[in-house]
C-alpha positions as CSV (number, residue, x, y, z in Angstrom):
1,M,-63.3,36.1,-16.1
2,P,-62.8,35.8,-19.8
3,I,-59.8,36.4,-22.0
4,Q,-60.7,37.7,-25.4
5,M,-58.4,37.2,-28.4
6,L,-58.5,39.7,-31.2
7,T,-56.5,40.2,-34.3
8,Y,-55.6,43.9,-34.7
9,T,-56.8,45.6,-37.9
10,R,-56.8,49.3,-38.5
11,G,-59.7,51.0,-36.8
12,T,-59.9,48.5,-34.0
13,T,-60.9,50.1,-30.7
14,I,-58.2,49.3,-28.2
15,V,-58.9,48.9,-24.5
16,S,-56.8,50.9,-22.1
17,P,-54.3,50.3,-20.5
18,V,-52.4,47.8,-22.6
19,Y,-49.3,45.9,-21.6
20,L,-46.7,45.4,-24.3
21,D,-44.9,42.1,-24.9
22,A,-41.3,42.5,-26.1
23,N,-42.0,41.2,-29.6
24,F,-44.2,44.3,-30.3
25,P,-41.4,47.0,-29.9
26,I,-38.9,44.6,-31.6
27,S,-41.3,44.5,-34.6
28,C,-41.8,48.3,-34.4
29,F,-38.1,49.2,-34.3
30,F,-36.5,46.6,-36.6
31,R,-37.3,47.6,-40.2
32,G,-36.4,44.2,-41.5
33,H,-39.0,42.4,-39.3
34,A,-41.8,40.7,-41.1
35,K,-44.3,42.4,-38.9
36,Y,-42.7,45.9,-39.0
37,V,-45.5,47.7,-40.9
38,A,-48.3,46.0,-39.0
39,A,-46.6,46.8,-35.6
40,R,-45.9,50.4,-36.6
41,N,-49.5,50.9,-37.7
42,F,-50.7,49.4,-34.4
43,L,-48.3,51.7,-32.4
44,F,-49.6,54.8,-34.2
45,E,-53.1,53.6,-33.4
46,L,-52.3,53.3,-29.7
47,F,-51.1,56.9,-29.8
48,A,-54.0,58.2,-31.8
49,Q,-56.5,56.6,-29.4
50,Q,-54.5,57.9,-26.4
51,V,-54.3,54.4,-25.0
52,E,-52.3,54.1,-21.8
53,I,-49.3,51.9,-22.4
54,Y,-47.6,49.7,-19.8
55,I,-44.0,48.8,-20.3
56,S,-42.0,46.6,-17.9
57,T,-38.3,46.5,-17.2
58,L,-38.4,42.9,-18.1
59,M,-39.9,43.8,-21.5
60,V,-37.1,46.3,-22.1
61,D,-34.5,43.7,-21.3
62,E,-36.1,41.4,-23.8
63,V,-36.4,44.1,-26.4
64,W,-32.7,44.9,-26.1
65,W,-31.7,41.2,-26.6
66,G,-34.2,40.8,-29.4
67,L,-33.0,43.8,-31.3
68,L,-29.3,42.9,-30.6
69,R,-30.0,39.5,-32.2
70,E,-31.7,41.1,-35.2
71,W,-29.0,43.8,-35.7
72,Y,-26.1,41.4,-35.3
73,R,-27.5,38.8,-37.6
74,D,-28.3,41.5,-40.1
75,D,-24.8,42.9,-39.9
76,T,-22.8,39.7,-39.8
77,G,-25.0,36.8,-40.8
78,I,-24.1,35.2,-37.5
79,Q,-26.5,34.4,-34.5
80,I,-25.4,36.3,-31.4
81,T,-25.1,34.4,-28.1
82,A,-24.3,35.5,-24.6
83,R,-21.2,33.4,-24.9
84,R,-20.0,35.3,-28.0
85,I,-20.5,38.6,-26.1
86,K,-18.7,37.3,-23.1
87,M,-15.8,36.4,-25.3
88,N,-15.8,39.8,-27.1
89,P,-17.8,42.4,-25.1
90,N,-16.7,45.0,-27.7
91,I,-19.4,43.6,-29.9
92,L,-21.9,45.7,-28.0
93,N,-20.0,49.0,-28.7
94,R,-21.4,49.2,-32.3
95,Y,-25.0,49.1,-30.9
96,H,-24.8,51.5,-28.0
97,H,-26.2,54.4,-30.0
98,R,-29.1,52.3,-31.3
99,F,-29.9,51.1,-27.7
100,Q,-29.9,54.7,-26.6
101,Q,-32.2,55.8,-29.4
102,I,-34.7,53.0,-29.0
103,T,-34.8,53.3,-25.2
104,S,-35.1,57.1,-25.3
105,N,-37.9,56.7,-27.8
106,M,-39.9,54.3,-25.5
107,L,-39.2,56.4,-22.4
108,N,-40.8,59.4,-24.2
109,W,-43.9,57.7,-25.4
110,V,-47.0,59.5,-24.3
111,N,-49.4,57.9,-21.8
112,T,-46.8,55.3,-20.7
113,T,-46.4,53.8,-17.2
114,F,-43.3,51.8,-16.4
115,L,-43.7,48.6,-14.3
116,P,-43.1,47.3,-11.7
117,T,-44.3,50.3,-9.7
118,N,-43.8,50.7,-6.0
119,T,-47.5,49.9,-5.4
120,I,-47.1,46.5,-7.1
121,G,-43.9,45.5,-5.4
122,A,-41.3,42.9,-6.3
123,K,-42.4,40.3,-3.7
124,N,-46.1,40.4,-5.0
125,T,-44.8,40.1,-8.6
126,I,-42.6,37.1,-7.8
127,Q,-45.4,35.3,-5.9
128,C,-47.9,36.0,-8.7
129,A,-45.5,34.9,-11.4
130,L,-44.9,31.6,-9.6
131,R,-48.7,31.0,-9.5
132,F,-49.0,31.7,-13.3
133,L,-45.9,29.6,-14.0
134,T,-47.6,26.5,-12.5
135,Q,-51.2,27.3,-13.6
136,N,-50.4,28.0,-17.3
137,N,-47.4,25.8,-18.0
138,I,-45.6,28.7,-19.6
139,Q,-42.0,29.9,-19.6
140,P,-40.7,31.7,-16.5
141,R,-40.3,35.1,-18.3
142,D,-43.8,34.8,-19.6
143,S,-45.2,34.2,-16.1
144,F,-43.6,37.5,-15.0
145,H,-45.4,39.3,-17.9
146,L,-48.7,37.7,-16.8
147,A,-48.0,38.7,-13.2
148,L,-47.4,42.3,-14.2
149,I,-50.5,42.3,-16.4
150,A,-52.7,41.0,-13.5
151,L,-51.2,43.2,-10.7
152,S,-51.2,46.4,-12.8
153,G,-54.8,46.0,-13.9
154,A,-54.0,46.1,-17.6
155,A,-57.1,45.5,-19.7
156,G,-55.2,44.6,-22.9
157,F,-52.0,42.8,-23.9
158,I,-50.3,43.2,-27.3
159,T,-48.3,40.2,-28.5
160,S,-47.6,38.0,-31.4
161,D,-46.4,35.1,-29.2
162,S,-48.6,32.0,-29.4
163,D,-47.4,30.9,-25.9
164,F,-50.1,33.2,-24.6
165,D,-53.0,31.7,-26.6
166,N,-54.3,29.4,-23.9
167,I,-53.5,31.3,-20.7
168,T,-55.9,31.9,-17.8
169,I,-55.6,34.8,-15.4
170,P,-58.3,34.3,-12.7
171,G,-60.3,37.4,-11.8
172,T,-59.1,39.3,-14.8
173,N,-60.8,40.6,-18.0
174,L,-58.2,40.8,-20.6
175,T,-58.1,41.4,-24.3
176,I,-55.1,39.9,-26.1
177,Y,-54.3,41.7,-29.4
178,K,-52.4,39.8,-32.0
179,Y,-50.9,41.7,-34.9
């Protein structure tokens, strides 16, 4: 089954449901991001069209790390690393409020389903991710995103990541939206 690639522009009819890649909320929530305006417009379009949104726990983890990198670099001019945080865990204290705000915001989005669900199951997700890892020659985290897309029945995928440009998901019709 085909995968269709579309560049989002205002007024684009969006298939439902759509799975969000982490770069999308990062772009939406970090005002200094080069794609901030485009991502915000796209998000408001999702709400206006009442598109069902799929968010995974993996995506939230990546959003937290991505935003932490952006905020810390913005505040200090230094690239944050896991090692730097292990050496000084108090670094995180200045961002707790932001994490809470962003997470609360996403948890309260209308028409949102959180993955994985009990019907998908962890074992199925792992097995499917392993297949995509070997079939698509992509990074492990990306293979989990593909597994959740396939197992959840998402019709769309919103990303700015070129790693997904040449993927295949057998048996799935998928529209990939770039912004």
